[in-house]
C-alpha positions as CSV (number, residue, x, y, z in Angstrom):
1,M,-15.5,-17.1,17.3
2,T,-13.6,-15.8,20.0
3,T,-14.2,-17.2,23.5
4,W,-13.4,-15.4,26.6
5,P,-11.9,-15.4,29.2
6,D,-9.2,-17.5,28.0
7,R,-7.5,-15.3,25.5
8,R,-5.1,-12.7,26.1
9,V,-6.1,-9.2,24.4
10,M,-3.4,-6.6,23.6
11,V,-5.4,-3.1,22.9
12,T,-3.3,-0.2,21.1
13,G,-4.6,2.9,22.1
14,G,-5.9,1.4,25.1
15,A,-5.6,4.4,27.3
16,G,-7.6,6.8,25.0
17,F,-11.0,8.3,24.6
18,L,-12.2,4.8,22.4
19,G,-9.6,2.7,24.0
20,K,-10.7,3.1,27.9
21,A,-14.4,2.3,26.5
22,V,-13.1,-1.0,24.8
23,V,-11.2,-2.0,27.5
24,A,-14.0,-1.8,30.0
25,R,-16.2,-3.5,27.8
26,L,-13.7,-6.2,27.5
27,R,-13.4,-6.4,31.2
28,A,-17.3,-6.8,31.2
29,A,-17.3,-9.6,28.7
30,G,-14.8,-11.5,31.3
31,V,-11.5,-11.0,29.6
32,Q,-8.8,-11.5,32.3
33,E,-5.4,-10.3,30.8
34,I,-5.5,-7.4,28.9
35,F,-2.4,-5.7,28.0
36,V,-2.6,-1.5,26.8
37,P,1.3,-0.8,25.6
38,R,1.6,3.0,26.1
39,S,3.5,5.5,23.8
40,A,5.8,6.1,26.2
41,D,7.1,2.7,26.4
42,Y,6.4,1.3,22.9
43,D,6.8,3.2,19.7
44,L,4.4,1.5,17.4
45,R,5.8,3.4,14.3
46,I,9.0,1.2,14.2
47,A,9.6,-2.8,13.9
48,E,11.2,-2.7,17.3
49,G,8.7,-1.0,19.4
50,V,6.2,-3.2,17.8
51,R,8.0,-6.6,18.5
52,A,8.7,-5.4,22.0
53,A,4.9,-4.9,22.9
54,L,3.7,-8.0,21.2
55,A,6.7,-9.9,23.2
56,D,5.4,-8.4,26.6
57,G,1.9,-8.9,26.1
58,R,1.8,-12.1,24.4
59,P,-1.9,-11.4,22.9
60,D,-4.1,-13.9,21.5
61,V,-6.2,-10.9,19.9
62,V,-5.0,-7.5,19.0
63,I,-7.2,-4.9,18.9
64,H,-5.8,-2.0,17.0
65,L,-7.2,1.4,18.3
66,A,-3.9,3.4,18.2
67,A,-4.0,6.4,15.6
68,V,-3.1,10.0,14.7
69,V,-6.1,11.9,14.8
70,G,-7.8,15.1,14.5
71,G,-10.7,17.4,13.3
72,I,-10.5,19.4,9.7
73,G,-7.9,21.8,11.0
74,A,-5.5,19.2,12.4
75,N,-6.0,17.0,9.2
76,R,-5.1,20.0,7.0
77,E,-1.8,21.0,8.9
78,N,-0.7,17.5,9.3
79,P,-1.3,15.7,6.1
80,G,1.9,13.9,5.6
81,R,2.2,12.9,9.5
82,F,-1.6,11.5,9.7
83,F,-0.7,9.4,6.6
84,Y,2.7,8.1,7.8
85,E,2.3,7.5,11.3
86,N,-1.3,5.7,11.0
87,A,0.1,3.6,7.7
88,A,3.3,3.1,9.6
89,M,1.4,1.6,12.8
90,G,-1.2,-0.5,11.4
91,I,1.2,-2.3,8.8
92,G,4.2,-3.0,11.0
93,L,1.7,-4.3,13.8
94,M,-0.2,-6.3,11.2
95,E,3.0,-7.9,10.1
96,Q,4.4,-8.4,13.2
97,S,1.2,-9.8,14.9
98,R,1.1,-12.4,11.9
99,L,4.8,-13.5,12.8
100,A,4.1,-13.5,16.5
101,G,1.2,-16.2,16.0
102,V,-1.7,-13.8,16.8
103,E,-4.8,-15.7,16.4
104,K,-7.1,-12.8,15.6
105,F,-6.5,-9.0,14.5
106,V,-9.1,-6.3,14.6
107,Q,-8.4,-3.2,12.4
108,I,-10.2,-0.1,13.2
109,G,-10.8,2.0,10.0
110,T,-12.3,5.2,9.3
111,V,-15.6,6.8,7.8
112,C,-12.8,9.2,6.4
113,S,-11.8,6.3,3.9
114,Y,-14.8,6.9,1.6
115,P,-15.3,8.7,-1.3
116,K,-16.7,12.5,-1.1
117,F,-19.4,12.0,-2.9
118,T,-20.5,8.4,-1.5
119,P,-24.3,7.7,-2.1
120,V,-26.1,7.9,1.2
121,P,-26.4,5.8,3.2
122,F,-22.8,5.1,3.0
123,K,-22.6,1.1,2.3
124,E,-19.5,-0.5,2.7
125,D,-19.0,-1.8,-1.2
126,D,-18.8,1.6,-2.2
127,L,-15.3,2.1,-0.5
128,W,-13.6,2.0,-3.5
129,N,-15.7,4.0,-5.7
130,G,-13.8,7.1,-5.6
131,Y,-11.2,9.6,-3.7
132,P,-11.9,10.6,-0.1
133,E,-12.6,13.9,0.9
134,E,-9.4,16.2,0.3
135,T,-9.4,17.5,3.5
136,N,-8.8,14.3,5.3
137,A,-7.9,12.2,2.5
138,P,-4.5,11.2,3.9
139,Y,-5.6,9.9,6.7
140,G,-8.3,8.2,4.9
141,L,-6.3,6.4,2.2
142,A,-3.6,5.3,5.1
143,K,-6.5,3.4,6.8
144,K,-7.8,2.0,4.0
145,M,-4.6,0.6,3.1
146,L,-5.0,-1.4,6.0
147,L,-8.2,-2.6,4.9
148,A,-6.0,-4.1,1.7
149,Q,-3.5,-5.7,3.7
150,G,-5.7,-7.4,6.0
151,Q,-7.7,-9.1,3.3
152,A,-4.4,-9.8,1.2
153,Y,-3.1,-11.4,4.7
154,R,-6.4,-13.3,5.2
155,Q,-6.0,-14.5,1.3
156,Q,-2.4,-15.6,1.5
157,Y,-1.5,-16.5,5.3
158,G,-5.3,-17.3,6.5
159,F,-4.5,-14.4,8.7
160,D,-8.2,-13.7,10.8
161,V,-7.9,-9.9,9.9
162,I,-11.3,-7.8,10.5
163,H,-11.8,-4.4,9.5
164,L,-14.4,-2.0,11.0
165,I,-15.2,1.6,10.1
166,P,-17.2,3.7,13.1
167,V,-18.3,6.6,12.4
168,N,-17.6,10.0,14.3
169,L,-17.3,9.1,17.9
170,Y,-18.4,11.3,20.8
171,G,-18.9,11.2,24.7
172,P,-17.6,11.8,27.8
173,G,-13.9,11.6,27.9
174,D,-13.5,13.3,24.4
175,N,-10.7,15.3,23.2
176,F,-11.7,19.0,23.8
177,D,-8.3,20.4,22.7
178,P,-9.5,23.4,20.3
179,A,-6.2,22.3,18.0
180,S,-7.3,18.9,17.6
181,S,-11.0,18.0,18.6
182,H,-13.6,17.1,16.2
183,V,-17.1,18.9,15.8
184,I,-19.3,17.9,19.1
185,P,-16.4,18.5,21.7
186,A,-15.0,21.8,19.8
187,L,-18.7,23.1,19.7
188,I,-19.3,22.1,23.4
189,K,-16.3,23.8,24.4
190,K,-16.9,27.0,22.4
191,C,-20.7,27.4,23.8
192,V,-19.5,26.6,27.5
193,D,-16.7,29.0,27.5
194,A,-18.2,31.6,25.9
195,R,-21.3,31.4,28.2
196,E,-18.8,31.5,31.2
197,S,-16.8,34.5,29.9
198,G,-19.7,36.3,28.6
199,A,-19.1,36.4,24.9
200,D,-21.3,37.6,22.8
201,H,-20.7,34.9,19.8
202,I,-18.8,32.2,18.9
203,E,-17.7,31.1,15.2
204,V,-18.2,28.0,13.8
205,W,-16.6,26.8,10.5
206,G,-18.3,26.5,7.2
207,T,-21.5,26.8,6.1
208,G,-23.4,24.3,8.3
209,S,-24.9,22.8,5.4
210,A,-22.4,19.5,5.7
211,S,-24.3,16.6,7.6
212,R,-22.5,14.2,10.2
213,E,-23.6,10.7,12.0
214,F,-22.3,10.2,15.6
215,L,-22.0,7.1,17.4
216,Y,-21.9,7.3,21.2
217,V,-18.4,6.3,22.6
218,D,-19.9,3.0,24.5
219,D,-21.6,1.9,21.6
220,A,-18.8,1.8,19.6
221,A,-17.1,0.0,22.3
222,E,-19.7,-2.6,22.2
223,G,-19.7,-3.0,18.5
224,I,-16.0,-3.6,18.5
225,V,-16.4,-6.3,21.4
226,L,-19.2,-7.9,19.5
227,A,-17.1,-8.1,16.0
228,T,-14.2,-9.5,17.9
229,E,-16.2,-12.4,19.4
230,R,-18.5,-13.1,16.5
231,Y,-16.9,-11.7,13.1
232,E,-14.7,-13.7,10.8
233,G,-15.2,-12.1,7.6
234,A,-12.8,-10.4,4.8
235,E,-15.6,-7.5,4.2
236,P,-15.3,-4.4,6.0
237,V,-18.2,-3.3,8.2
238,N,-19.5,-0.1,9.2
239,L,-20.2,0.8,12.9
240,G,-22.9,3.6,13.2
241,V,-26.4,4.4,14.0
242,G,-28.0,5.2,10.3
243,R,-29.1,8.8,11.1
244,E,-27.7,12.1,10.0
245,I,-27.9,15.7,11.3
246,T,-26.6,18.8,9.6
247,I,-23.7,20.6,11.6
248,R,-26.2,23.8,11.7
249,D,-28.9,21.6,13.5
250,L,-26.3,20.1,15.5
251,V,-25.0,23.6,16.5
252,G,-28.6,24.9,17.6
253,L,-29.0,21.3,19.7
254,I,-25.7,22.0,21.6
255,V,-26.3,25.8,21.9
256,Q,-29.7,24.8,23.5
257,A,-28.4,22.4,25.8
258,T,-25.1,24.7,27.1
259,R,-27.4,27.5,27.8
260,F,-25.2,29.8,25.5
261,G,-27.3,33.0,24.5
262,G,-25.3,34.8,21.7
263,E,-24.6,34.9,18.0
264,I,-23.5,32.0,16.1
265,R,-21.3,33.5,13.1
266,W,-20.4,31.0,10.3
267,D,-17.1,31.5,8.7
268,T,-17.6,30.1,5.4
269,T,-14.0,30.7,4.2
270,K,-13.5,27.5,6.1
271,P,-14.2,24.2,4.6
272,D,-17.2,22.3,5.5
273,G,-15.8,18.8,5.0
274,Q,-17.4,15.8,3.4
275,P,-20.9,17.2,2.3
276,R,-22.9,14.4,3.9
277,R,-21.9,11.4,6.0
278,A,-24.6,8.7,7.2
279,L,-23.7,5.0,7.3
280,D,-25.6,2.0,6.5
281,T,-25.4,-0.3,9.3
282,S,-27.3,-3.5,8.4
283,R,-23.9,-5.5,7.8
284,A,-23.3,-5.1,11.5
285,R,-26.6,-5.9,12.8
286,E,-26.4,-9.1,10.4
287,R,-23.2,-10.4,11.0
288,F,-22.8,-10.1,14.5
289,G,-26.0,-8.2,15.9
290,F,-24.9,-4.9,16.5
291,E,-27.4,-2.2,17.0
292,A,-26.5,1.4,18.8
293,K,-28.5,2.0,21.5
294,T,-28.0,5.4,23.0
295,S,-29.9,8.5,21.8
296,F,-28.4,11.2,20.5
297,E,-30.0,13.4,23.0
298,D,-28.8,11.3,25.7
299,G,-25.2,10.8,24.7
300,L,-25.0,14.6,24.1
301,R,-26.5,15.5,27.4
302,A,-23.7,13.1,29.0
303,T,-21.0,14.5,27.2
304,I,-21.7,18.0,28.0
305,D,-22.3,17.0,31.5
306,W,-18.9,15.7,31.7
307,Y,-17.5,18.8,30.3
308,E,-18.8,21.2,32.5
309,G,-17.8,19.0,35.2
310,V,-14.2,18.9,33.9
311,A,-14.3,22.7,33.2
312,R,-15.6,23.6,36.9
313,V,-12.8,21.4,38.4
314,V,-9.9,23.2,36.2
315,A,-11.6,27.0,36.9
316,N,-11.3,25.9,40.7
317,Q,-8.0,24.8,40.9
318,R,-6.4,28.1,39.2
């Protein structure tokens, strides 16, 4: 059991989309000392950068959120980079944290680590039953190696490493860059921009038949902090809501919510990615009492409202 507020916590990626929500949740839990190493100051891909961050932060607990991520397109264009940088950061940070006497290491994995044809809902015990979906396999495998490392370190060194697997995240403050964004922010931007410009259609990758599950960012942050406080097991744990939606239905919801009246054109030459994606969330509920609270409709509305507010500010600055 990790007790606050007498613990110093280092949150890698703490200035990012998920990281800001985790830092806010830690502060709400009473954590007084939170250190967020910025990439401009600490290169976590190399040992010197990791050691410097640990020396400056002096953490009792490390929550490793930093990652090089993106949607299907970014994964297809950067398989080598996504594998190397994610593996290098995690491997080095876990080793140097162990050597520095860190009490607990929280590794954030990815749903992309699951095999392509995992039975739905995905159970944690299915992680090793096949190869990940090809478009994001290098990223998923890099993260899965960190699960193996954490379990090995627990076995040999008694190092308290836990591994959490959040499903696709969304919410205010998400990445809306078309070159690297995930599906919800990408679709919101397409619909809002098309509505504002008067375009008569948008193009969407794939057939629309694939399904995804989405977890609101504040709920994900709550799950991570609860696990940090309460969970000390070797087994990986899913963080999700346990419900899936097809991309076609998702597009319909976003089109309606953004008031875009044009045509949807499906580019079936582009990949769908993993056919289905929905998690079994019972382990998180049983091991540390986590259940997502935000309805998808409310979370989607908040995300659209945030983006439209940002888009208006940017437009007024031109």
